[in-house]
N, CA, C and O atoms as a GROMACS GRO file, in nm:
protein
  408
    1MET      N    1 -19.264   3.622   6.134
    1MET     CA    2 -19.390   3.490   6.095
    1MET      C    3 -19.345   3.387   6.251
    1MET      O    4 -19.231   3.357   6.287
    2THR      N    5 -19.449   3.358   6.304
    2THR     CA    6 -19.434   3.282   6.416
    2THR      C    7 -19.446   3.158   6.396
    2THR      O    8 -19.512   3.117   6.301
    3ASP      N    9 -19.378   3.070   6.489
    3ASP     CA   10 -19.394   2.938   6.422
    3ASP      C   11 -19.562   2.854   6.525
    3ASP      O   12 -19.524   2.810   6.633
    4SER      N   13 -19.653   2.842   6.512
    4SER     CA   14 -19.765   2.823   6.559
    4SER      C   15 -19.748   2.605   6.696
    4SER      O   16 -19.806   2.545   6.787
    5HIS      N   17 -19.637   2.592   6.610
    5HIS     CA   18 -19.599   2.516   6.733
    5HIS      C   19 -19.518   2.508   6.874
    5HIS      O   20 -19.503   2.426   6.964
    6SER      N   21 -19.465   2.662   6.837
    6SER     CA   22 -19.346   2.755   6.942
    6SER      C   23 -19.444   2.731   7.105
    6SER      O   24 -19.566   2.732   7.091
    7PRO      N   25 -19.404   2.715   7.210
    7PRO     CA   26 -19.428   2.730   7.313
    7PRO      C   27 -19.461   2.881   7.316
    7PRO      O   28 -19.392   2.962   7.254
    8GLY      N   29 -19.593   2.926   7.409
    8GLY     CA   30 -19.609   3.061   7.398
    8GLY      C   31 -19.559   3.094   7.583
    8GLY      O   32 -19.519   3.018   7.673
    9PRO      N   33 -19.586   3.239   7.577
    9PRO     CA   34 -19.546   3.275   7.737
    9PRO      C   35 -19.641   3.195   7.838
    9PRO      O   36 -19.623   3.188   7.959
   10ALA      N   37 -19.773   3.123   7.748
   10ALA     CA   38 -19.881   3.093   7.914
   10ALA      C   39 -19.778   2.957   7.959
   10ALA      O   40 -19.730   2.934   8.070
   11HIS      N   41 -19.761   2.864   7.810
   11HIS     CA   42 -19.666   2.778   7.795
   11HIS      C   43 -19.552   2.736   7.884
   11HIS      O   44 -19.544   2.634   7.951
   12ASP      N   45 -19.448   2.856   7.868
   12ASP     CA   46 -19.332   2.844   7.950
   12ASP      C   47 -19.359   2.890   8.079
   12ASP      O   48 -19.288   2.850   8.172
   13SER      N   49 -19.471   2.984   8.105
   13SER     CA   50 -19.512   2.990   8.265
   13SER      C   51 -19.557   2.891   8.297
   13SER      O   52 -19.501   2.865   8.403
   14ALA      N   53 -19.645   2.791   8.267
   14ALA     CA   54 -19.692   2.673   8.316
   14ALA      C   55 -19.542   2.545   8.364
   14ALA      O   56 -19.507   2.472   8.457
   15MET      N   57 -19.507   2.579   8.257
   15MET     CA   58 -19.350   2.456   8.222
   15MET      C   59 -19.266   2.520   8.387
   15MET      O   60 -19.240   2.445   8.481
   16ASP      N   61 -19.247   2.623   8.387
   16ASP     CA   62 -19.121   2.697   8.504
   16ASP      C   63 -19.244   2.657   8.662
   16ASP      O   64 -19.213   2.629   8.778
   17GLN      N   65 -19.346   2.668   8.615
   17GLN     CA   66 -19.409   2.645   8.769
   17GLN      C   67 -19.439   2.515   8.778
   17GLN      O   68 -19.426   2.471   8.892
   18ALA      N   69 -19.494   2.399   8.656
   18ALA     CA   70 -19.437   2.237   8.685
   18ALA      C   71 -19.276   2.206   8.778
   18ALA      O   72 -19.250   2.133   8.873
   19LEU      N   73 -19.194   2.300   8.696
   19LEU     CA   74 -19.068   2.272   8.741
   19LEU      C   75 -19.061   2.288   8.900
   19LEU      O   76 -19.036   2.193   8.974
   20ASN      N   77 -19.083   2.396   8.938
   20ASN     CA   78 -19.046   2.457   9.062
   20ASN      C   79 -19.150   2.314   9.165
   20ASN      O   80 -19.118   2.235   9.254
   21TRP      N   81 -19.257   2.340   9.102
   21TRP     CA   82 -19.338   2.203   9.161
   21TRP      C   83 -19.304   2.075   9.224
   21TRP      O   84 -19.338   2.038   9.336
   22LEU      N   85 -19.200   1.983   9.100
   22LEU     CA   86 -19.164   1.899   9.077
   22LEU      C   87 -19.121   1.889   9.190
   22LEU      O   88 -19.151   1.800   9.270
   23ILE      N   89 -19.010   2.022   9.218
   23ILE     CA   90 -18.852   2.005   9.336
   23ILE      C   91 -18.972   2.061   9.473
   23ILE      O   92 -18.924   2.043   9.585
   24GLU      N   93 -19.085   2.110   9.472
   24GLU     CA   94 -19.147   2.155   9.600
   24GLU      C   95 -19.215   2.019   9.664
   24GLU      O   96 -19.259   2.000   9.777
   25LEU      N   97 -19.208   1.948   9.572
   25LEU     CA   98 -19.323   1.857   9.600
   25LEU      C   99 -19.189   1.740   9.681
   25LEU      O  100 -19.233   1.677   9.777
   26GLU      N  101 -19.081   1.721   9.654
   26GLU     CA  102 -19.005   1.613   9.713
   26GLU      C  103 -19.016   1.634   9.897
   26GLU      O  104 -18.973   1.553   9.979
   27GLY      N  105 -19.058   1.715   9.916
   27GLY     CA  106 -19.078   1.701  10.083
   27GLY      C  107 -19.175   1.814  10.136
   27GLY      O  108 -19.153   1.895  10.226
   28ALA      N  109 -19.314   1.797  10.042
   28ALA     CA  110 -19.436   1.870  10.054
   28ALA      C  111 -19.484   1.782  10.183
   28ALA      O  112 -19.461   1.665  10.213
   29ASP      N  113 -19.579   1.908  10.264
   29ASP     CA  114 -19.661   1.902  10.335
   29ASP      C  115 -19.810   1.864  10.311
   29ASP      O  116 -19.800   1.790  10.213
   30ALA      N  117 -19.901   1.868  10.332
   30ALA     CA  118 -20.015   1.817  10.345
   30ALA      C  119 -20.106   1.968  10.279
   30ALA      O  120 -20.204   1.955  10.206
   31GLU      N  121 -20.065   2.069  10.310
   31GLU     CA  122 -20.099   2.225  10.258
   31GLU      C  123 -20.001   2.263  10.133
   31GLU      O  124 -20.017   2.361  10.061
   32GLN      N  125 -19.913   2.181  10.124
   32GLN     CA  126 -19.840   2.206  10.004
   32GLN      C  127 -19.905   2.158   9.914
   32GLN      O  128 -19.931   2.223   9.812
   33ARG      N  129 -19.953   2.011   9.938
   33ARG     CA  130 -20.006   1.940   9.825
   33ARG      C  131 -20.144   1.967   9.781
   33ARG      O  132 -20.175   1.960   9.663
   34ALA      N  133 -20.241   2.002   9.893
   34ALA     CA  134 -20.325   2.082   9.846
   34ALA      C  135 -20.347   2.199   9.746
   34ALA      O  136 -20.431   2.214   9.658
   35ARG      N  137 -20.188   2.318   9.810
   35ARG     CA  138 -20.181   2.396   9.680
   35ARG      C  139 -20.153   2.357   9.521
   35ARG      O  140 -20.182   2.421   9.420
   36PHE      N  141 -20.091   2.236   9.535
   36PHE     CA  142 -20.078   2.169   9.401
   36PHE      C  143 -20.182   2.100   9.384
   36PHE      O  144 -20.204   2.109   9.263
   37GLU      N  145 -20.237   2.055   9.416
   37GLU     CA  146 -20.399   1.995   9.353
   37GLU      C  147 -20.456   2.127   9.327
   37GLU      O  148 -20.530   2.114   9.230
   38ALA      N  149 -20.457   2.249   9.368
   38ALA     CA  150 -20.512   2.341   9.327
   38ALA      C  151 -20.456   2.396   9.186
   38ALA      O  152 -20.515   2.428   9.083
   39TRP      N  153 -20.369   2.396   9.207
   39TRP     CA  154 -20.261   2.415   9.088
   39TRP      C  155 -20.320   2.376   8.947
   39TRP      O  156 -20.349   2.436   8.844
   40LEU      N  157 -20.326   2.227   9.000
   40LEU     CA  158 -20.335   2.146   8.845
   40LEU      C  159 -20.502   2.110   8.855
   40LEU      O  160 -20.534   2.036   8.762
   41ALA      N  161 -20.580   2.133   8.916
   41ALA     CA  162 -20.712   2.157   8.869
   41ALA      C  163 -20.752   2.331   8.806
   41ALA      O  164 -20.827   2.342   8.709
   42ALA      N  165 -20.696   2.446   8.869
   42ALA     CA  166 -20.717   2.551   8.792
   42ALA      C  167 -20.655   2.583   8.660
   42ALA      O  168 -20.642   2.699   8.621
   43ASP      N  169 -20.613   2.467   8.584
   43ASP     CA  170 -20.575   2.474   8.403
   43ASP      C  171 -20.537   2.356   8.346
   43ASP      O  172 -20.436   2.295   8.380
   44PRO      N  173 -20.636   2.309   8.236
   44PRO     CA  174 -20.551   2.170   8.200
   44PRO      C  175 -20.414   2.169   8.113
   44PRO      O  176 -20.341   2.070   8.103
   45ALA      N  177 -20.396   2.262   8.067
   45ALA     CA  178 -20.195   2.308   8.103
   45ALA      C  179 -20.131   2.301   8.210
   45ALA      O  180 -20.010   2.316   8.194
   46HIS      N  181 -20.154   2.290   8.284
   46HIS     CA  182 -20.068   2.289   8.395
   46HIS      C  183 -20.043   2.098   8.426
   46HIS      O  184 -19.936   2.037   8.433
   47GLY      N  185 -20.166   2.053   8.437
   47GLY     CA  186 -20.166   1.870   8.396
   47GLY      C  187 -20.068   1.863   8.300
   47GLY      O  188 -19.958   1.822   8.338
   48GLN      N  189 -20.082   1.895   8.181
   48GLN     CA  190 -19.986   1.887   8.073
   48GLN      C  191 -19.856   1.889   8.091
   48GLN      O  192 -19.780   1.819   8.024
   49ALA      N  193 -19.818   1.970   8.185
   49ALA     CA  194 -19.672   2.088   8.182
   49ALA      C  195 -19.577   2.019   8.289
   49ALA      O  196 -19.454   2.021   8.283
   50PHE      N  197 -19.672   1.945   8.410
   50PHE     CA  198 -19.635   1.857   8.526
   50PHE      C  199 -19.611   1.763   8.428
   50PHE      O  200 -19.491   1.761   8.400
   51ALA      N  201 -19.664   1.699   8.377
   51ALA     CA  202 -19.651   1.550   8.314
   51ALA      C  203 -19.462   1.572   8.214
   51ALA      O  204 -19.358   1.506   8.218
   52ARG      N  205 -19.506   1.704   8.137
   52ARG     CA  206 -19.380   1.663   8.038
   52ARG      C  207 -19.254   1.701   8.150
   52ARG      O  208 -19.144   1.669   8.107
   53ALA      N  209 -19.254   1.760   8.276
   53ALA     CA  210 -19.183   1.812   8.386
   53ALA      C  211 -19.145   1.701   8.414
   53ALA      O  212 -19.032   1.660   8.385
   54GLU      N  213 -19.219   1.644   8.464
   54GLU     CA  214 -19.160   1.454   8.543
   54GLU      C  215 -19.088   1.404   8.421
   54GLU      O  216 -18.966   1.393   8.431
   55ALA      N  217 -19.148   1.372   8.306
   55ALA     CA  218 -19.104   1.308   8.192
   55ALA      C  219 -18.929   1.328   8.184
   55ALA      O  220 -18.846   1.239   8.199
   56VAL      N  221 -18.900   1.493   8.151
   56VAL     CA  222 -18.813   1.506   8.148
   56VAL      C  223 -18.688   1.502   8.302
   56VAL      O  224 -18.566   1.513   8.285
   57TRP      N  225 -18.748   1.486   8.428
   57TRP     CA  226 -18.692   1.449   8.535
   57TRP      C  227 -18.661   1.341   8.569
   57TRP      O  228 -18.562   1.308   8.634
   58ASN      N  229 -18.762   1.262   8.517
   58ASN     CA  230 -18.703   1.084   8.479
   58ASN      C  231 -18.645   1.060   8.404
   58ASN      O  232 -18.616   0.941   8.398
   59SER      N  233 -18.589   1.152   8.297
   59SER     CA  234 -18.554   1.069   8.155
   59SER      C  235 -18.404   1.023   8.203
   59SER      O  236 -18.354   1.070   8.306
   60GLN      N  237 -18.334   0.924   8.119
   60GLN     CA  238 -18.192   0.928   8.128
   60GLN      C  239 -18.075   1.014   8.081
   60GLN      O  240 -17.955   0.998   8.103
   61PRO      N  241 -18.120   1.081   8.032
   61PRO     CA  242 -18.004   1.222   8.023
   61PRO      C  243 -17.984   1.245   8.190
   61PRO      O  244 -17.894   1.219   8.270
   62VAL      N  245 -18.119   1.309   8.200
   62VAL     CA  246 -18.106   1.358   8.382
   62VAL      C  247 -18.044   1.287   8.455
   62VAL      O  248 -17.955   1.339   8.522
   63PHE      N  249 -18.071   1.123   8.468
   63PHE     CA  250 -17.990   1.051   8.548
   63PHE      C  251 -17.876   1.008   8.517
   63PHE      O  252 -17.809   0.974   8.614
   64ASP      N  253 -17.817   0.994   8.391
   64ASP     CA  254 -17.685   0.991   8.384
   64ASP      C  255 -17.567   1.138   8.387
   64ASP      O  256 -17.444   1.135   8.393
   65ALA      N  257 -17.670   1.272   8.380
   65ALA     CA  258 -17.600   1.328   8.434
   65ALA      C  259 -17.598   1.353   8.618
   65ALA      O  260 -17.510   1.419   8.674
   66ALA      N  261 -17.688   1.301   8.674
   66ALA     CA  262 -17.705   1.294   8.803
   66ALA      C  263 -17.576   1.224   8.838
   66ALA      O  264 -17.488   1.275   8.909
   67LEU      N  265 -17.570   1.082   8.774
   67LEU     CA  266 -17.444   0.997   8.829
   67LEU      C  267 -17.304   1.055   8.791
   67LEU      O  268 -17.206   1.008   8.849
   68THR      N  269 -17.291   1.143   8.708
   68THR     CA  270 -17.178   1.193   8.695
   68THR      C  271 -17.108   1.313   8.792
   68THR      O  272 -16.993   1.334   8.829
   69LEU      N  273 -17.258   1.391   8.814
   69LEU     CA  274 -17.230   1.491   8.920
   69LEU      C  275 -17.200   1.399   9.030
   69LEU      O  276 -17.077   1.391   9.032
   70ALA      N  277 -17.253   1.319   9.130
   70ALA     CA  278 -17.230   1.227   9.206
   70ALA      C  279 -17.125   1.127   9.248
   70ALA      O  280 -17.084   1.083   9.355
   71ALA      N  281 -17.093   1.106   9.100
   71ALA     CA  282 -16.924   1.032   9.101
   71ALA      C  283 -16.821   1.129   9.163
   71ALA      O  284 -16.809   1.250   9.176
   72PRO      N  285 -16.750   1.013   9.197
   72PRO     CA  286 -16.629   1.072   9.329
   72PRO      C  287 -16.519   1.185   9.250
   72PRO      O  288 -16.431   1.113   9.202
   73LYS      N  289 -16.498   1.279   9.229
   73LYS     CA  290 -16.377   1.325   9.136
   73LYS      C  291 -16.240   1.309   9.164
   73LYS      O  292 -16.178   1.350   9.261
   74LYS      N  293 -16.202   1.247   9.067
   74LYS     CA  294 -16.045   1.251   9.068
   74LYS      C  295 -15.973   1.339   9.134
   74LYS      O  296 -16.001   1.451   9.090
   75ALA      N  297 -15.859   1.345   9.255
   75ALA     CA  298 -15.752   1.391   9.272
   75ALA      C  299 -15.676   1.439   9.242
   75ALA      O  300 -15.573   1.374   9.228
   76VAL      N  301 -15.674   1.594   9.207
   76VAL     CA  302 -15.561   1.682   9.124
   76VAL      C  303 -15.460   1.660   9.240
   76VAL      O  304 -15.492   1.720   9.342
   77GLY      N  305 -15.381   1.610   9.245
   77GLY     CA  306 -15.253   1.607   9.292
   77GLY      C  307 -15.101   1.703   9.248
   77GLY      O  308 -15.114   1.766   9.143
   78ALA      N  309 -14.982   1.715   9.308
   78ALA     CA  310 -14.906   1.764   9.260
   78ALA      C  311 -14.789   1.740   9.144
   78ALA      O  312 -14.718   1.812   9.074
   79ALA      N  313 -14.813   1.577   9.166
   79ALA     CA  314 -14.686   1.510   9.131
   79ALA      C  315 -14.678   1.522   8.992
   79ALA      O  316 -14.572   1.471   8.955
   80PRO      N  317 -14.750   1.571   8.888
   80PRO     CA  318 -14.712   1.597   8.713
   80PRO      C  319 -14.634   1.705   8.767
   80PRO      O  320 -14.516   1.702   8.733
   81PHE      N  321 -14.677   1.822   8.859
   81PHE     CA  322 -14.614   1.916   8.868
   81PHE      C  323 -14.462   1.928   8.936
   81PHE      O  324 -14.382   2.016   8.905
   82ALA      N  325 -14.442   1.844   9.016
   82ALA     CA  326 -14.306   1.828   9.102
   82ALA      C  327 -14.223   1.860   9.057
   82ALA      O  328 -14.168   1.959   9.105
   83PRO      N  329 -14.168   1.798   8.944
   83PRO     CA  330 -14.061   1.831   8.822
   83PRO      C  331 -13.981   1.980   8.837
   83PRO      O  332 -13.877   2.022   8.888
   84ALA      N  333 -14.132   2.047   8.736
   84ALA     CA  334 -14.107   2.164   8.759
   84ALA      C  335 -14.107   2.325   8.874
   84ALA      O  336 -14.082   2.445   8.859
   85LEU      N  337 -14.144   2.248   8.970
   85LEU     CA  338 -14.128   2.283   9.121
   85LEU      C  339 -14.017   2.298   9.187
   85LEU      O  340 -13.966   2.391   9.249
   86GLY      N  341 -13.976   2.149   9.158
   86GLY     CA  342 -13.872   2.144   9.183
   86GLY      C  343 -13.745   2.185   9.121
   86GLY      O  344 -13.643   2.138   9.170
   87ALA      N  345 -13.735   2.284   8.999
   87ALA     CA  346 -13.656   2.331   8.915
   87ALA      C  347 -13.635   2.491   8.956
   87ALA      O  348 -13.539   2.566   8.970
   88LEU      N  349 -13.820   2.504   8.969
   88LEU     CA  350 -13.795   2.630   9.012
   88LEU      C  351 -13.812   2.674   9.179
   88LEU      O  352 -13.885   2.749   9.244
   89GLY      N  353 -13.720   2.600   9.202
   89GLY     CA  354 -13.731   2.571   9.411
   89GLY      C  355 -13.828   2.579   9.451
   89GLY      O  356 -13.844   2.687   9.508
   90HIS      N  357 -13.909   2.518   9.452
   90HIS     CA  358 -14.066   2.540   9.490
   90HIS      C  359 -14.072   2.414   9.570
   90HIS      O  360 -13.984   2.331   9.547
   91GLY      N  361 -14.155   2.390   9.652
   91GLY     CA  362 -14.194   2.192   9.689
   91GLY      C  363 -14.081   2.196   9.833
   91GLY      O  364 -14.065   2.094   9.899
   92ARG      N  365 -14.017   2.310   9.864
   92ARG     CA  366 -13.945   2.255   9.952
   92ARG      C  367 -13.971   2.315  10.064
   92ARG      O  368 -14.012   2.424  10.026
   93ARG      N  369 -13.977   2.316  10.231
   93ARG     CA  370 -13.987   2.348  10.352
   93ARG      C  371 -13.881   2.465  10.361
   93ARG      O  372 -13.809   2.483  10.263
   94ALA      N  373 -13.868   2.536  10.458
   94ALA     CA  374 -13.692   2.596  10.479
   94ALA      C  375 -13.628   2.533  10.533
   94ALA      O  376 -13.512   2.574  10.538
   95ASP      N  377 -13.661   2.370  10.622
   95ASP     CA  378 -13.580   2.312  10.678
   95ASP      C  379 -13.515   2.190  10.559
   95ASP      O  380 -13.458   2.092  10.604
   96ASN      N  381 -13.529   2.206  10.427
   96ASN     CA  382 -13.512   2.120  10.330
   96ASN      C  383 -13.606   1.993  10.300
   96ASN      O  384 -13.567   1.901  10.228
   97GLY      N  385 -13.736   1.995  10.360
   97GLY     CA  386 -13.818   1.863  10.392
   97GLY      C  387 -13.908   1.955  10.263
   97GLY      O  388 -13.928   2.073  10.236
   98PRO      N  389 -13.956   1.788  10.195
   98PRO     CA  390 -14.083   1.834  10.094
   98PRO      C  391 -14.210   1.849  10.158
   98PRO      O  392 -14.269   1.781  10.242
   99VAL      N  393 -14.249   2.000  10.072
   99VAL     CA  394 -14.400   1.991  10.127
   99VAL      C  395 -14.500   1.964  10.082
   99VAL      O  396 -14.511   1.968   9.959
  100GLN      N  397 -14.591   1.933  10.147
  100GLN     CA  398 -14.672   1.815  10.078
  100GLN      C  399 -14.790   1.914  10.005
  100GLN      O  400 -14.857   1.993  10.072
  101LEU      N  401 -14.803   1.900   9.877
  101LEU     CA  402 -14.949   2.014   9.823
  101LEU      C  403 -15.020   1.879   9.847
  101LEU      O  404 -14.987   1.761   9.854
  102GLN      N  405 -15.179   1.978   9.860
  102GLN     CA  406 -15.269   1.884   9.824
  102GLN      C  407 -15.384   1.912   9.716
  102GLN      O  408 -15.464   1.824   9.686
   0.00000   0.00000   0.00000
């Protein structure tokens, strides 16, 4: 039994296309914008899908994820492993100077 509220293949296709347009429009020239306008006019489902894609793209969870991805990563240093490396005889150069682990 199918759910009458489930998106069908046409909906999925329109949403996929809308997401592609959302990305493409970021640096679109006049020709791309004209193609986008033609795509919008071709089917009312296109406009609905594009509105949903924009709503998702501009939502708080996507914004939060973008901030997380853009945040500087904490450097993972060798300091927590230094005692273990020393016990194994690692972490020293042949001249017995410390090895700088990055």
